[in-house]
C-alpha positions in Angstrom: -14.0 -25.0 25.5 -11.3 -25.4 22.9 -11.5 -25.2 19.2 -9.9 -27.6 16.7 -9.3 -28.4 13.0 -9.1 -32.1 12.3 -7.6 -32.9 8.9 -7.9 -35.9 6.5 -6.1 -36.6 3.3 -8.5 -37.8 0.6 -5.7 -39.7 -1.1 -5.6 -42.0 1.9 -9.1 -41.9 3.3 -12.6 -41.3 1.8 -13.5 -38.6 4.2 -16.5 -37.5 2.2 -18.3 -40.8 2.4 -17.4 -41.1 6.1 -19.0 -37.8 7.0 -21.9 -38.3 4.7 -23.0 -41.7 6.0 -23.0 -41.1 9.7 -23.5 -38.3 12.3 -21.1 -39.6 14.9 -17.5 -40.2 13.7 -14.1 -41.2 15.2 -11.0 -39.2 14.5 -7.4 -40.1 15.1 -5.5 -38.1 17.7 -2.2 -37.7 15.8 -0.4 -35.6 18.3 -0.1 -37.3 21.7 0.3 -34.0 23.6 -3.3 -33.1 22.6 -4.7 -36.1 24.4 -5.4 -34.3 27.6 -6.6 -31.1 25.9 -9.5 -32.6 24.0 -12.8 -32.5 26.0 -16.5 -33.0 25.3 -18.1 -29.9 23.9 -15.0 -28.7 22.1 -15.7 -27.2 18.6 -14.3 -29.2 15.7 -13.9 -28.2 12.0 -13.2 -31.1 9.6 -10.6 -30.2 6.9 -10.3 -32.1 3.6 -6.8 -31.7 2.4 -6.0 -31.1 -1.3 -4.5 -34.5 -2.1 -3.0 -35.4 -5.4 -5.4 -38.0 -6.8 -8.5 -35.9 -6.2 -7.5 -32.4 -7.3 -11.0 -31.8 -8.7 -12.2 -31.4 -5.2 -12.0 -28.0 -3.5 -10.0 -28.3 -0.3 -10.8 -26.7 3.0 -13.4 -27.1 5.8 -16.1 -29.6 4.8 -18.0 -30.2 8.2 -18.2 -29.0 11.8 -19.3 -30.5 15.0 -18.4 -31.0 18.7 -16.2 -33.6 20.5 -18.6 -36.0 22.3 -16.1 -38.1 24.3 -12.6 -38.2 25.6 -9.7 -39.6 23.6 -9.2 -43.3 24.1 -7.9 -46.3 22.2 -10.8 -47.5 20.0 -11.2 -49.7 17.0 -11.5 -48.2 13.5 -15.1 -47.8 12.5 -14.3 -47.0 8.9 -11.8 -49.6 7.8 -13.6 -49.9 4.5 -12.9 -46.3 3.6 -9.1 -46.4 3.6 -7.4 -46.2 0.2 -4.8 -48.9 0.6 -3.8 -50.3 3.9 -5.6 -49.1 7.1 -3.6 -47.6 9.9 -4.6 -50.4 12.3 -7.7 -51.7 14.1 -7.0 -49.9 17.3 -5.6 -46.4 17.8 -6.0 -43.3 20.0 -9.2 -41.7 18.7 -11.8 -39.2 19.8 -15.5 -39.2 18.9 -17.0 -36.2 17.1 -20.7 -35.4 16.7 -21.3 -33.8 13.3 -23.7 -30.8 13.2 -23.1 -29.4 9.7 -22.0 -31.0 6.5 -20.9 -28.9 3.5 -19.2 -31.3 1.2 -20.1 -29.8 -2.2 -17.6 -27.7 -4.0 -19.9 -24.7 -3.7 -20.2 -25.2 0.1 -16.6 -25.9 1.1 -14.9 -23.1 3.2 -12.0 -22.9 0.8 -8.3 -22.8 1.7 -7.7 -19.7 -0.4 -10.5 -17.8 1.4 -8.9 -18.4 4.8 -5.5 -17.3 3.5 -6.8 -13.9 2.6 -9.1 -13.5 5.5 -8.1 -11.0 8.2 -9.1 -13.3 11.0 -7.9 -16.7 9.8 -4.9 -15.9 7.7 -2.5 -17.0 10.5 -4.0 -20.5 10.9 -1.2 -23.0 11.4 -2.7 -25.4 8.9 -2.1 -22.9 6.1 1.6 -23.1 6.8 2.1 -26.6 8.2 -0.1 -29.0 6.3 1.0 -32.4 7.6 -0.7 -32.7 11.0 -3.9 -34.5 12.0 -5.1 -32.1 14.7 -4.7 -28.4 15.0 -5.6 -26.3 18.1 -7.0 -23.0 16.9 -8.1 -19.8 18.5 -11.7 -19.1 19.4 -11.7 -16.0 17.1 -10.7 -18.2 14.1 -13.3 -20.8 14.9 -16.0 -18.2 15.1 -15.0 -16.7 11.8 -15.1 -20.2 10.1 -18.5 -20.8 11.5 -19.7 -17.4 10.3 -18.4 -18.3 6.8 -20.2 -21.6 7.0 -23.5 -19.9 7.7 -23.5 -18.0 4.4 -21.4 -20.0 2.0 -23.5 -21.5 -0.8 -26.5 -19.3 0.1 -28.0 -16.8 -2.2 -27.0 -13.2 -1.5 -29.6 -11.2 0.5 -30.5 -7.5 0.4 -28.6 -6.6 3.5 -25.5 -8.3 2.2 -25.7 -6.4 -1.1 -26.1 -3.1 0.8 -22.9 -3.9 2.7 -21.1 -4.6 -0.6 -22.5 -1.5 -2.3 -21.2 0.5 0.7 -17.8 -1.0 0.1 -18.1 -0.1 -3.6 -18.8 3.5 -2.8 -15.8 3.6 -0.5 -13.5 2.4 -3.3 -15.1 4.2 -6.2 -12.6 5.4 -8.7 -9.7 3.8 -6.9 -8.0 0.3 -6.9 -10.0 -2.3 -5.0 -8.0 -3.9 -2.2 -8.7 -7.2 -0.4 -6.2 -6.6 2.3 -7.1 -6.5 6.0 -8.7 -3.1 6.9 -10.0 -2.4 3.4 -13.7 -1.7 2.8 -14.0 -5.1 1.1 -12.4 -6.9 4.0 -14.5 -5.1 6.5 -17.7 -5.9 4.7 -16.8 -9.6 4.5 -16.4 -9.7 8.3 -19.7 -7.9 8.7 -21.8 -10.3 6.6 -20.0 -13.6 6.9 -18.9 -13.8 3.3 -15.5 -14.6 2.0 -13.3 -11.6 1.1 -13.2 -12.7 -2.5 -17.0 -13.0 -2.6 -17.4 -9.4 -1.5 -14.7 -8.3 -4.0 -16.6 -10.0 -6.8 -19.9 -8.4 -5.7 -18.2 -5.0 -5.7 -17.1 -5.6 -9.3 -20.7 -6.5 -10.1 -21.7 -3.0 -9.0 -18.9 -1.6 -11.1 -20.5 -3.4 -14.1 -23.8 -1.7 -13.3 -22.3 1.7 -12.8 -22.6 3.8 -16.1 -20.1 6.3 -14.7 -17.2 3.8 -14.7 -15.7 2.6 -17.9 -13.5 0.0 -16.3 -14.5 -3.6 -16.6 -16.6 -5.2 -13.9 -18.1 -8.6 -13.5 -21.3 -9.2 -15.6 -22.9 -12.0 -13.6 -25.5 -9.8 -12.1 -28.6 -11.2 -10.3 -31.9 -9.8 -9.5 -31.0 -8.6 -6.0 -27.9 -6.8 -7.3 -30.1 -4.8 -9.7 -32.8 -4.1 -7.1 -30.3 -2.7 -4.6 -28.5 -0.7 -7.3 -31.7 0.8 -8.5 -32.8 1.6 -4.9 -29.7 3.8 -4.3 -28.7 5.0 -7.7 -30.2 8.3 -8.8 -30.5 8.2 -12.6 -31.4 11.9 -12.9 -28.3 13.0 -11.1 -26.1 10.1 -12.2 -24.9 9.4 -8.7 -25.4 7.1 -5.7 -27.5 8.5 -3.0 -24.9 8.0 -0.3 -26.8 9.5 2.6 -29.7 7.1 2.1 -27.2 4.2 1.6 -25.4 5.1 4.8 -28.7 5.3 6.7 -29.8 1.9 5.5 -26.3 0.5 6.3 -26.3 1.9 9.8 -29.9 0.6 10.5 -28.9 -2.9 9.4 -25.5 -3.2 11.0 -25.6 -0.8 14.0 -24.5 -3.4 16.5 -21.5 -4.4 14.4 -20.0 -1.1 13.4 -18.2 1.6 15.3 -19.7 5.0 15.5 -16.7 6.6 13.8 -15.7 5.9 10.3 -18.2 3.1 9.7 -15.5 0.6 10.6 -16.0 -3.0 11.8 -15.9 -3.9 15.4 -13.9 -7.1 15.9 -15.5 -7.8 19.3 -17.7 -10.5 17.6 -14.5 -12.5 17.2 -13.3 -11.9 20.8 -10.3 -10.0 22.0 -7.2 -10.1 19.9 -5.4 -13.3 21.1 -1.8 -13.5 22.0 0.4 -15.0 19.4 2.4 -18.2 19.9 5.9 -16.8 20.3 7.7 -19.7 18.7 5.4 -19.8 15.7 5.6 -16.0 15.4 9.4 -15.9 15.5 9.7 -18.7 13.0 7.2 -17.1 10.6 9.0 -13.7 11.0 12.4 -15.2 10.2 11.0 -16.7 7.0 9.4 -13.5 5.9 12.5 -11.4 6.7 14.7 -13.7 4.6 12.5 -13.2 1.6 12.0 -9.5 2.1 15.7 -8.7 2.7 16.8 -10.5 -0.5 14.0 -8.8 -2.4 15.1 -5.3 -1.3 18.8 -6.1 -1.9 18.0 -7.2 -5.5 15.9 -4.0 -6.1 18.7 -1.8 -4.8 21.1 -3.4 -7.3 18.5 -3.3 -10.2 17.9 0.5 -9.7 21.4 1.5 -8.6 20.1 2.5 -5.2 17.9 5.3 -6.7 14.1 5.8 -6.6 12.4 4.4 -9.7 10.5 7.7 -10.1 12.7 10.5 -8.9 16.2 9.0 -9.3 17.0 10.0 -5.8 18.6 8.3 -2.9 20.0 7.5 -0.4 19.2 3.9 0.4 17.8 4.7 3.8 14.8 6.6 2.3 14.0 3.9 -0.3 11.5 1.1 0.1 11.0 -2.1 -1.7 7.5 -2.4 -3.1 5.6 -5.5 -4.3 3.5 -4.5 -7.3 1.1 -7.3 -6.6 1.0 -7.2 -2.7 3.1 -9.9 -1.1 0.2 -10.7 1.3 -1.9 -11.6 -1.8 0.7 -13.4 -3.9 3.8 -14.3 -1.9 5.8 -13.3 -5.0 9.3 -12.0 -4.3 10.5 -12.1 -7.9 12.3 -9.1 -9.2 9.7 -8.4 -12.0 7.1 -7.8 -9.2 9.2 -5.1 -7.6 9.8 -1.4 -7.5 12.2 0.8 -5.5 10.5 3.9 -4.4 10.8 6.8 -2.0 8.9 6.2 1.2 6.3 8.9 0.6 5.7 7.8 -3.0 5.3 4.3 -1.7 2.4 5.4 0.5 0.7 7.1 -2.4 1.1 3.9 -4.5 -0.5 1.8 -1.8 -3.4 4.2 -1.4 -4.0 4.3 -5.2 -3.1 8.0 -5.6 -0.1 7.0 -7.7 -0.2 4.3 -10.3 1.8 3.1 -13.3 0.3 2.6 -16.8 1.0 -1.1 -17.6 1.5 -0.3 -21.3 3.5 3.0 -21.4 5.1 2.7 -17.9 4.1 6.4 -17.3 3.3 7.6 -13.8 -0.3 8.6 -13.3 -1.1 10.9 -10.3 -4.7 11.1 -9.0 -6.3 14.5 -9.7 -6.8 14.9 -5.9 -3.1 15.7 -5.8 -3.4 18.4 -8.6 -2.3 21.3 -6.4 0.5 19.4 -4.6 4.2 18.9 -5.4 3.4 15.3 -6.4 1.7 16.5 -9.6 5.1 17.1 -11.2 5.4 13.4 -11.5 2.2 13.0 -13.6 3.1 11.6 -17.0 6.8 11.0 -16.1 8.1 7.7 -17.4 9.2 5.1 -14.9 13.0 5.0 -14.8 14.7 2.0 -16.5 16.7 -0.3 -14.3 20.5 -0.1 -14.5 20.9 -3.9 -14.8 18.6 -4.2 -17.9 15.8 -6.1 -16.2 12.2 -5.0 -16.4 9.1 -5.0 -14.3 6.1 -7.1 -15.4 3.2 -5.4 -17.2 1.0 -8.3 -16.2 1.7 -7.5 -12.5 0.9 -3.8 -13.1 -2.5 -4.8 -14.7 -3.3 -7.0 -11.6 -2.5 -4.0 -9.4 -5.1 -1.8 -11.0 -8.3 -3.9 -11.4 
């Protein structure tokens, strides 16, 4: 069995009406080399593109089903739904039996969720948007189906427990959405989007009287119930042992014995990458990253922005807002830092005050040599440019 994404542009075709009005649909086979690869039983996810005329619609996966026939030349069964001229009465098409429809904006598996997801972030459709059919990996298809099962549904107790566990793992530190973070791991565990878990973690921050930083106030009853279940008012702390026990009881089959980390076996073995796609993508990333580093070396005179030290070989270019989250290679989103300080910055043990530009070292490093940098002002660039305070604020939520 193979797995596919079939895409439609709402500017050209009313895909919502087509899916909504019938259970069996026909889809164009836009790439001829896929003709012999599509077979009955293959899993299909229907993708509504962004378009230009209908930007109020969320774009992403809006339905799923299975291929129910083989590709053949068939008449168009939806000629009334084309916006403008139809593509022709007869074309190579394949039949798809729709099993789930999720057309509402609250139900769509959004493009931005898949971009930040540790399983789906490499989907070809996220980089090449002009195709009709995309062959995807089984692991990616399973993850999309997992998201479909929970998107638009109210949060349940076990999901809130997973999010509270992620909150405890990030307490007092910056909250990351990157792959391997507690937020990302929890999202894989419960079938929620990474940003959904991130928001739930901020809901718990809002409920936590120990944390003065802003959280998200849209609290619901289940959030309060789970918080009250595991927060000890008399000691002003979360009962982590009880929380860990509850978490293990709920998710024993999905977590590893060590470190409470996610097992990715649910999504299959790590698939081999398409070598041509991988090399093309790597070249594009290298071009941006090399220029980014070269610009920072010039801006800081090949010296660390904290210590003033070199040489270039020990200095690393840092994105204040991570490149994987923003794609921003602009100079005001960059710092030049010694490699070891870079690691501390990524781990949240070293931060920069957005207003004063002073270095702030976590108290866990109080008795180390790194404490000497606490309160030190970030060095000015030699070329007169500045980093962005807005990016610094995004870095420390």
